[in-house]
LOSE-306064 format. One record per residue (C-alpha): residue in three letters; x, y, z. Coordinates in Angstrom, 2 decimals. Each point is the difference from the previous one (the first is absolute). Layout:
N
aa=ALA | east=X | north=Y | up=Z $
...
REM end
This chain:
146
aa=MET | east=87.27 | north=32.63 | up=21.26 $
aa=PRO | east=-0.11 | north=-1.13 | up=3.75 $
aa=HIS | east=2.77 | north=1.19 | up=2.29 $
aa=THR | east=1.55 | north=-2.65 | up=2.30 $
aa=GLY | east=2.13 | north=0.17 | up=3.16 $
aa=SER | east=1.35 | north=-1.97 | up=2.79 $
aa=CYS | east=2.04 | north=-0.20 | up=3.07 $
aa=LEU | east=3.61 | north=-0.90 | up=-0.08 $
aa=CYS | east=-0.37 | north=-3.73 | up=0.42 $
aa=GLY | east=-3.05 | north=-0.19 | up=-2.31 $
aa=ALA | east=-2.32 | north=-1.49 | up=2.60 $
aa=ALA | east=-2.42 | north=3.07 | up=-0.09 $
aa=ARG | east=-1.07 | north=0.90 | up=-3.53 $
aa=TYR | east=-2.58 | north=2.45 | up=-1.31 $
aa=SER | east=-1.28 | north=1.69 | up=-3.18 $
aa=PHE | east=-2.18 | north=2.79 | up=-1.14 $
aa=ASP | east=-1.33 | north=1.42 | up=-3.23 $
aa=THR | east=-0.09 | north=3.63 | up=0.87 $
aa=PRO | east=2.26 | north=2.14 | up=-2.28 $
aa=VAL | east=2.71 | north=1.53 | up=2.14 $
aa=THR | east=2.16 | north=2.94 | up=-1.15 $
aa=GLN | east=0.61 | north=1.84 | up=3.21 $
aa=ALA | east=1.60 | north=-0.86 | up=3.29 $
aa=GLY | east=0.17 | north=1.91 | up=3.30 $
aa=ALA | east=2.96 | north=0.20 | up=2.48 $
aa=CYS | east=-0.56 | north=0.16 | up=3.80 $
aa=HIS | east=2.56 | north=1.35 | up=2.42 $
aa=CYS | east=-2.01 | north=-0.53 | up=3.28 $
aa=SER | east=1.84 | north=-1.86 | up=2.71 $
aa=MET | east=-2.23 | north=-3.12 | up=-0.41 $
aa=CYS | east=0.58 | north=-0.39 | up=-3.65 $
aa=ARG | east=3.81 | north=0.60 | up=0.43 $
aa=LYS | east=0.18 | north=-2.72 | up=2.78 $
aa=TRP | east=-2.23 | north=-2.46 | up=-2.02 $
aa=SER | east=1.76 | north=0.38 | up=-3.34 $
aa=GLY | east=3.44 | north=0.67 | up=1.23 $
aa=GLY | east=0.02 | north=3.30 | up=-1.77 $
aa=ILE | east=-2.49 | north=1.87 | up=-2.11 $
aa=GLY | east=-3.39 | north=-1.54 | up=-0.29 $
aa=LEU | east=-0.68 | north=-0.07 | up=-3.78 $
aa=ALA | east=-3.47 | north=-1.29 | up=-1.03 $
aa=VAL | east=-2.63 | north=-0.11 | up=-2.70 $
aa=GLU | east=-3.68 | north=0.37 | up=0.73 $
aa=VAL | east=-2.47 | north=-2.75 | up=-0.78 $
aa=ALA | east=-3.81 | north=0.14 | up=0.80 $
aa=SER | east=-1.42 | north=-2.06 | up=2.79 $
aa=ASP | east=-1.57 | north=-2.51 | up=-2.44 $
aa=GLY | east=2.87 | north=0.08 | up=-2.43 $
aa=LEU | east=2.53 | north=-2.48 | up=1.65 $
aa=SER | east=-0.04 | north=-3.73 | up=-0.38 $
aa=ILE | east=1.97 | north=-2.02 | up=2.43 $
aa=ASP | east=1.38 | north=-2.96 | up=-1.99 $
aa=GLN | east=1.98 | north=-1.54 | up=2.73 $
aa=GLY | east=-0.61 | north=1.23 | up=3.50 $
aa=ASP | east=0.49 | north=-2.69 | up=2.63 $
aa=THR | east=3.09 | north=1.96 | up=1.42 $
aa=ILE | east=-1.53 | north=3.47 | up=0.00 $
aa=LYS | east=-0.21 | north=1.64 | up=3.44 $
aa=VAL | east=-1.67 | north=3.27 | up=0.78 $
aa=TYR | east=1.18 | north=2.55 | up=2.59 $
aa=LYS | east=-2.45 | north=2.79 | up=1.07 $
aa=SER | east=2.52 | north=2.84 | up=0.06 $
aa=SER | east=-2.50 | north=2.80 | up=0.80 $
aa=GLU | east=-3.67 | north=0.82 | up=0.51 $
aa=TRP | east=-0.18 | north=0.66 | up=-3.73 $
aa=GLY | east=2.41 | north=-2.55 | up=-1.57 $
aa=GLU | east=1.29 | north=-3.49 | up=-0.13 $
aa=ARG | east=3.15 | north=-1.43 | up=-1.49 $
aa=ALA | east=0.44 | north=-3.44 | up=-1.59 $
aa=PHE | east=3.20 | north=-2.10 | up=-0.20 $
aa=CYS | east=1.15 | north=-3.46 | up=-0.72 $
aa=GLY | east=0.20 | north=-2.09 | up=3.03 $
aa=ALA | east=2.63 | north=-2.29 | up=-1.67 $
aa=CYS | east=2.62 | north=2.55 | up=-1.35 $
aa=GLY | east=-1.18 | north=3.24 | up=1.81 $
aa=SER | east=-0.56 | north=2.07 | up=-3.29 $
aa=SER | east=-2.17 | north=2.96 | up=0.29 $
aa=LEU | east=-2.95 | north=-0.37 | up=-2.36 $
aa=TRP | east=-2.47 | north=2.81 | up=0.41 $
aa=PHE | east=-1.53 | north=2.74 | up=2.11 $
aa=ARG | east=-3.84 | north=-0.06 | up=0.07 $
aa=LEU | east=-2.19 | north=2.88 | up=1.05 $
aa=VAL | east=-2.66 | north=-1.09 | up=2.44 $
aa=ALA | east=-1.33 | north=3.41 | up=1.10 $
aa=PRO | east=-3.59 | north=0.72 | up=-1.02 $
aa=GLY | east=-0.43 | north=2.11 | up=-3.19 $
aa=PRO | east=0.24 | north=-0.17 | up=-3.80 $
aa=GLN | east=3.59 | north=-1.53 | up=0.22 $
aa=HIS | east=-0.99 | north=-2.81 | up=2.52 $
aa=GLY | east=1.63 | north=-3.20 | up=-0.93 $
aa=THR | east=2.40 | north=1.52 | up=-2.65 $
aa=TYR | east=3.25 | north=-1.95 | up=-0.22 $
aa=TYR | east=3.41 | north=1.68 | up=-0.36 $
aa=LEU | east=2.24 | north=-2.78 | up=-1.41 $
aa=ASN | east=3.73 | north=0.29 | up=0.58 $
aa=MET | east=1.60 | north=0.66 | up=-3.30 $
aa=GLY | east=2.96 | north=-2.35 | up=0.88 $
aa=GLY | east=-2.44 | north=-2.89 | up=-0.15 $
aa=LEU | east=-1.29 | north=0.62 | up=-3.42 $
aa=ASP | east=1.41 | north=-2.28 | up=-2.76 $
aa=ASP | east=-0.02 | north=2.85 | up=-2.53 $
aa=THR | east=0.25 | north=3.72 | up=0.80 $
aa=ASP | east=0.37 | north=1.38 | up=-3.58 $
aa=GLY | east=-1.94 | north=3.07 | up=-0.67 $
aa=ILE | east=-0.58 | north=0.93 | up=3.73 $
aa=SER | east=1.27 | north=3.50 | up=0.97 $
aa=LEU | east=0.13 | north=1.79 | up=3.24 $
aa=ALA | east=-2.92 | north=2.32 | up=0.51 $
aa=MET | east=0.03 | north=0.95 | up=3.71 $
aa=GLU | east=1.99 | north=-0.09 | up=3.16 $
aa=MET | east=-1.83 | north=0.04 | up=3.34 $
aa=PHE | east=1.32 | north=1.00 | up=3.32 $
aa=ILE | east=2.64 | north=2.05 | up=-1.68 $
aa=ASP | east=0.65 | north=1.80 | up=3.28 $
aa=ALA | east=0.98 | north=-3.41 | up=1.61 $
aa=LYS | east=2.49 | north=-0.87 | up=-2.81 $
aa=PRO | east=3.53 | north=-0.55 | up=1.28 $
aa=LYS | east=2.38 | north=2.59 | up=-1.25 $
aa=GLY | east=2.39 | north=-2.55 | up=-1.57 $
aa=TYR | east=-1.83 | north=-0.44 | up=-3.24 $
aa=ALA | east=-2.29 | north=1.79 | up=-2.40 $
aa=LEU | east=-2.19 | north=-1.30 | up=-2.84 $
aa=GLU | east=0.26 | north=1.84 | up=-3.28 $
aa=GLY | east=-2.74 | north=1.23 | up=-2.19 $
aa=ASP | east=-2.95 | north=2.26 | up=-0.19 $
aa=HIS | east=-2.71 | north=-1.73 | up=2.07 $
aa=GLN | east=-2.40 | north=0.83 | up=2.76 $
aa=ARG | east=1.49 | north=0.15 | up=3.57 $
aa=ILE | east=-2.21 | north=0.16 | up=3.11 $
aa=THR | east=0.68 | north=0.28 | up=3.69 $
aa=ALA | east=-1.25 | north=-2.20 | up=2.78 $
aa=ALA | east=-2.72 | north=2.59 | up=0.90 $
aa=GLU | east=-1.27 | north=0.11 | up=-3.65 $
aa=PHE | east=-0.13 | north=-3.82 | up=-0.06 $
aa=TYR | east=-1.96 | north=-0.24 | up=3.12 $
aa=ALA | east=-2.33 | north=2.73 | up=-1.10 $
aa=MET | east=-0.78 | north=-2.16 | up=-3.21 $
aa=ILE | east=-0.72 | north=-3.10 | up=2.15 $
aa=GLU | east=-2.27 | north=2.07 | up=2.35 $
aa=ALA | east=-1.87 | north=1.46 | up=-2.92 $
aa=ASP | east=-0.54 | north=-3.45 | up=-1.40 $
aa=ILE | east=-1.33 | north=-1.26 | up=3.32 $
aa=ALA | east=-2.32 | north=3.05 | up=0.33 $
aa=LYS | east=-1.55 | north=-0.93 | up=-3.31 $
aa=THR | east=-1.49 | north=-3.10 | up=1.55 $
aa=THR | east=-1.36 | north=1.54 | up=3.15 $
REM end
């Protein structure tokens, strides 16, 4: 069964067939500012996303290794896409808030746990990594292509 999602106004719509059961939470300052809180996302391979309606989609290159898409009409955050070289190049991280159905998706990881504001904590037994551990993973992926 395909998954579907959209922005708040419905002008940007997407779908994907990849089975999704896990989500990640990011506490980095960029994700917090971009999402208005915790960045919650599901991973979809670079060739797995279909843009069904995309005339309003805008892309912002937020770092050397990533870009963020949003709806130019309503401002909804849509996804983060990894553009750094390596095996994860092109991978989409779709904001969970845009998915039409999130049943069966559980939290598997928190990233930038050392940047998390002290005012909240996510429950559960899942992986938690620091900013240094995250950057080491990105660097290892880039090194695989050189």
